[in-house]
N, C-alpha and C positions, 0 to 999 in steps of 0.2 A: 729542868724541862724533861719530859718523857718522850723519848725517841725510839723509833723501831730501827732505823738504819741511817747511815750517812753514805753518800756518794761524793767523793771528792773531785770527780772529773766528769761530770755528766754533760752530754751534748744534745740531749733530748728533752730537757726540762726547761727551755727557753734558749735564747740565742747565746752564742758563744760558749766558752768553757765554764761550767757552773759548779757550785758547791750546793748539793741538795740535801736537805735535812727532811727525813720522812718522820713526821710526829706520830706518836703512839695514841690510839683512841679515836674512834670514828662512830658518830651516831647514825650515819647515813645507810650503812650496809647495802650499797648499790649492788643489785644483781650483776654478776660478771666482773666485779672489782678485781684489778690486777693486784691489789695489796691487801687481801683479807686478813693477813696476819696483824695488820695495823689497827683492827677494829676494837680489840679488847683494850680498854683504858689501863688496865693494870699490867699489861704486857710491856715488852720492850725493856728499856733501861733508863735511868735517871742520869742526866749529864747537865753540869752547869752550863749556863749561857756564856760565861767567860771562856770555858774550855772549848765550846763550839766556835767561839769567835777566833781563838787561837788556831784551831784547826782550818777555819775559813781563810784566815789571812796567811797561812803557812805557804801557800802557792801564789807566787806574784802574777801568774798567768790567769788567774781566776777572774772572769769577767762579771760574775754576779751570784747572788744567793737565791736559791729556790727553796721555798717552804712548801712542803707537800704533805701527804698523809697516807693515812689518818686524816685528821681534820685540825689544820693549824690554828683555826679560830676557836677551837676548845682549849687552846693554850695561848690565847691571844696576847697576854701581857708578857710572856716569856719570848714568843715569836716577835713580838714588837720591839723587845729590847735588842734581840739579835739583829733585826732588820734595820734598826737605827744605827747600830755599830757598823754594819756593812755599808750603809749609805754614807756615813762619816768618811770612810775609806774610798769613797767614789765608786761603789759597787752598785749595780742596779738589783732591785728585789723583785722576784715574782712570787705570788702566793696563789696555790692551788686551793680550792674550797668547793665542797658539795653545796653550800648555801649559794643562793643568788646574791648579786650586788644589791639589789633592792631590799632583800632581807637583812643584809648586813648593815645597811644604813639605819635600820630600826634597832640594832643591838648596841647599846651604850659600850659594852665591853670590846666590841670590835673596832671602835674608832682609831685607836692608837696604831693597830696594826694596819688598817686601811691606809692611814696617813703615811706609814712607812713603807707602803707598797707601791711599785711603779706599774706593774702589770698584775691584774687579777684574772686568773683562769676560774670562772665561776660556773656553777651549776653541777648537778649530780651527773655521774657517768650513767648513760642510758645505753644498755647493751645493744638494742636494735638500731642505735644510731652510731655505732662504733665505725670509725673510719681511720685507715692508716694514712689518709690524705689530709686528715684534720691537722693543720699545723700546730704543734705543741699541745694537742688536746687528745683526749680518749675517744669522745663523741661530738658529733656536729652540733649538738644543742649547746655545748659549753662556748662560752665567749671569751675572747682575750680583750680585757678592758683596760684602757689607759687611765689609771686611777687618777693622777693629778689633773689630766684634762677633763675627765668626767667631773671631778669635784668642783673645778673652776666654772664648767659649763652648766652645772646643776643637772645634767642628764648623761646617760651612758655614751662614752665616746670610745669606739673600738680602736685597739692598738694596731698600728699600720707598720709592718715590717720595713725597716729602712732599707733604702737602695745601697747595697755594699759598694757600688761603683760612683756613687754620688760625689765623692770627694775628688774624683778625677776631672781634670779639665778635658773637655771635648773640643777638638779642633773645629774652627768654623769651615764651612765648605766653600 
C-alpha cells in the first residue's frame, strides 16, 4: 500500500482515539486541500498491509481505523484488506473520500472497501464551504454516511453521533 503518513493517536478523524492512514495519490486536487502532498501517486512510501495492521493493533486504547488521503478508493483493495482486519478486532472503520457515495456504488472496485467501512465521509472538499464547526468534516457539503444502514435501506442514511451518556441510568422524578 502506498501511504503518505500515519497518525497513531488522532482525535479529529472520527470519534475516539483513532489510527489514521493517509493514503498517497489523489485525483481530485480539491482547491484548498489540507493534504496536497498526498496528490502525487508516486510519492510517499510503500508499506505492507500486515505491517500497518501490526501498528494499528499495537495500542490497545485505539477505538478505530480511519482511512484518509489522498484517496483511499484509489487503493481500494489494500484499504479493504486493512479495514477487514480492523473490524475483525472489533474496531470501527471510517473512510474519507472525494467521491460521493452514489459514484462509489457504481464502481465495482469500491465495493469491498464500502462493505468494510462503518462511516463514509464523502464528497470533495469545497473551500468556500469550509467550516470548523462541521463535525469530522472539512466542508459542509461532505456527509457522514452510516454505510451498513445505508446499504440495508437502499438509500443514504446519515451517521448520528451516539449520546455518550446514554448508558447511564437516569433517576425517575
